VOTORMI-866148 format. One record per atom (N, C-alpha, C): residue in one letter; z, x, y. Coordinates in steps of 0.1 Angstrom, whole numbers, padded with zeros to 4 digits, always signed. Example, Ala and Ser with C-alpha at 12.3 -4.5 7.8 and 13.67 -1.06 7.14 Angstrom:
2
A+0078+0132-0057/A+0078+0123-0045/A+0078+0132-0033/S+0071+0128-0022/S+0071+0137-0011/S+0079+0129+0000/
//
This chain:
80
M-0012-0129-0002/M+0002-0126-0004/M+0009-0137-0013/A+0003-0148-0014/A+0009-0159-0023/A+0009-0154-0037/G-0002-0148-0042/G-0003-0143-0055/G+0008-0133-0059/V+0011-0124-0049/V+0021-0114-0050/V+0035-0121-0052/E+0037-0131-0044/E+0050-0138-0044/E+0052-0145-0058/G+0041-0151-0063/G+0041-0157-0076/G+0045-0147-0087/C+0039-0136-0086/C+0042-0125-0096/C+0057-0120-0095/R+0061-0120-0082/R+0075-0116-0080/R+0085-0125-0087/A+0082-0138-0086/A+0091-0148-0092/A+0090-0147-0107/N+0078-0145-0112/N+0077-0144-0127/N+0083-0132-0133/L+0082-0121-0126/L+0086-0108-0131/L+0101-0104-0127/G+0106-0111-0117/G+0119-0108-0113/G+0121-0095-0105/V+0111-0092-0098/V+0111-0079-0090/V+0112-0082-0075/N+0116-0073-0067/N+0117-0074-0053/N+0104-0071-0047/V+0099-0078-0037/V+0087-0075-0030/V+0091-0072-0015/V+0086-0060-0011/V+0088-0056+0003/V+0074-0056+0010/A+0072-0063+0020/A+0059-0064+0027/A+0059-0056+0040/A+0048-0050+0043/A+0046-0043+0055/A+0033-0047+0061/E+0034-0053+0073/E+0022-0058+0079/E+0014-0047+0086/I+0001-0047+0083/I-0009-0038+0090/I-0020-0046+0096/R-0019-0048+0109/R-0030-0056+0116/R-0041-0047+0121/T-0039-0034+0124/T-0049-0025+0128/T-0047-0012+0122/P-0058-0003+0122/P-0056+0010+0116/P-0045+0018+0122/D-0041+0015+0135/D-0030+0022+0141/D-0017+0019+0135/N-0016+0008+0128/N-0003+0004+0122/N-0001+0010+0108/V-0010+0018+0103/V-0009+0023+0089/V+0003+0032+0088/D+0005+0042+0097/D+0016+0052+0096/D+0029+0045+0097/G+0031+0036+0106/G+0044+0029+0108/G+0048+0020+0096/A+0038+0013+0091/A+0040+0005+0079/A+0044+0013+0067/F+0037+0024+0065/F+0040+0032+0053/F+0053+0040+0054/Q+0056+0043+0067/Q+0070+0049+0069/Q+0081+0040+0065/A+0079+0027+0069/A+0089+0017+0065/A+0089+0015+0050/L+0078+0015+0043/L+0078+0013+0029/L+0084+0025+0022/A+0081+0038+0027/A+0087+0050+0021/A+0102+0050+0022/S+0107+0044+0032/S+0122+0044+0034/S+0128+0034+0024/E+0121+0025+0018/E+0126+0016+0008/E+0127+0022-0006/R+0121+0034-0008/R+0122+0041-0021/R+0116+0032-0032/L+0104+0028-0030/L+0097+0019-0040/L+0092+0026-0052/D+0091+0018-0063/D+0085+0023-0075/D+0070+0021-0075/V+0065+0010-0069/V+0051+0006-0069/V+0047+0002-0055/V+0035+0005-0051/V+0030+0000-0038/V+0016-0006-0041/I+0015-0018-0037/I+0002-0026-0039/I-0004-0028-0025/V-0016-0023-0023/V-0023-0025-0010/V-0032-0037-0012/L-0030-0048-0004/L-0039-0059-0005/L-0053-0055-0001/Q-0063-0061-0006/Q-0077-0057-0004/Q-0084-0065+0007/T-0082-0060+0019/T-0089-0066+0030/T-0100-0056+0035/S-0109-0060+0042/S-0120-0051+0046/S-0114-0040+0055/M-0105-0043+0063/M-0099-0032+0072/M-0091-0022+0063/L-0083-0027+0054/L-0075-0018+0045/L-0084-0010+0036/L-0095-0016+0031/L-0104-0009+0023/L-0111+0003+0030/S-0115+0000+0043/S-0121+0010+0051/S-0111+0021+0055/E-0098+0019+0054/E-0088+0028+0058/E-0082+0035+0046/R-0088+0033+0034/R-0081+0037+0022/R-0078+0052+0021/R-0086+0060+0027/R-0084+0075+0027/R-0072+0078+0036/K-0071+0072+0047/K-0060+0074+0056/K-0047+0069+0050/I-0048+0058+0043/I-0036+0052+0036/I-0031+0062+0025/A-0041+0068+0018/A-0037+0077+0007/A-0031+0090+0013/H-0036+0095+0024/H-0031+0107+0030/H-0017+0104+0036/V-0015+0093+0042/V-0002+0090+0048/V+0008+0089+0036/W+0005+0081+0026/W+0014+0079+0015/W+0017+0092+0008/Q+0008+0101+0006/Q+0010+0114+0000/Q+0020+0122+0009/R+0017+0122+0022/R+0026+0130+0031/R+0040+0125+0030/L+0042+0112+0030/L+0055+0106+0030/L+0063+0107+0017/C+0056+0106+0006/C+0062+0105-0007/C+0060+0117-0016/D+0051+0127-0012/D+0048+0138-0020/D+0044+0134-0034/C+0035+0124-0035/C+0031+0119-0048/C+0018+0126-0052/Q+0011+0121-0061/Q-0001+0127-0067/Q-0011+0129-0056/S-0021+0137-0059/S-0032+0140-0049/S-0037+0128-0042/S-0037+0129-0029/S-0042+0118-0021/S-0057+0115-0024/M-0065+0125-0027/M-0079+0122-0031/M-0079+0114-0044/D-0070+0116-0053/D-0070+0108-0065/D-0067+0094-0062/I-0057+0092-0053/I-0054+0078-0049/I-0065+0072-0041/A-0071+0079-0032/A-0082+0073-0023/A-0094+0070-0032/N-0097+0077-0043/N-0108+0074-0051/N-0106+0064-0062/M-0094+0059-0063/M-0092+0049-0073/M-0100+0036-0069/S-0102+0028-0079/S-0110+0016-0077/S-0104+0007-0068/W-0110+0004-0057/W-0105-0006-0046/W-0115-0017-0046/T-0116-0025-0057/T-0125-0036-0057/T-0120-0049-0052/A-0127-0056-0045/A-0123-0069-0041/A-0123-0079-0053/G-0112-0087-0053/G-0112-0095-0065/G-0106-0109-0063/
//
């Protein structure tokens, strides 16, 4: 998260964080994010979030009516 904060300061954008400790937290966290009417969502690459990427994509599509959840779920989720 420190890297995100550094980018926030350099770019002058607002950062809204939602904590996901378990797969059961995905829905609630993304509901909170959807209510913020965000332009961009960055999902940090942890092993748990990577394993839940399809669920995350489906939840986000349901909440935001964005592009195909399968397109989102199949994007490159590489650890870096």
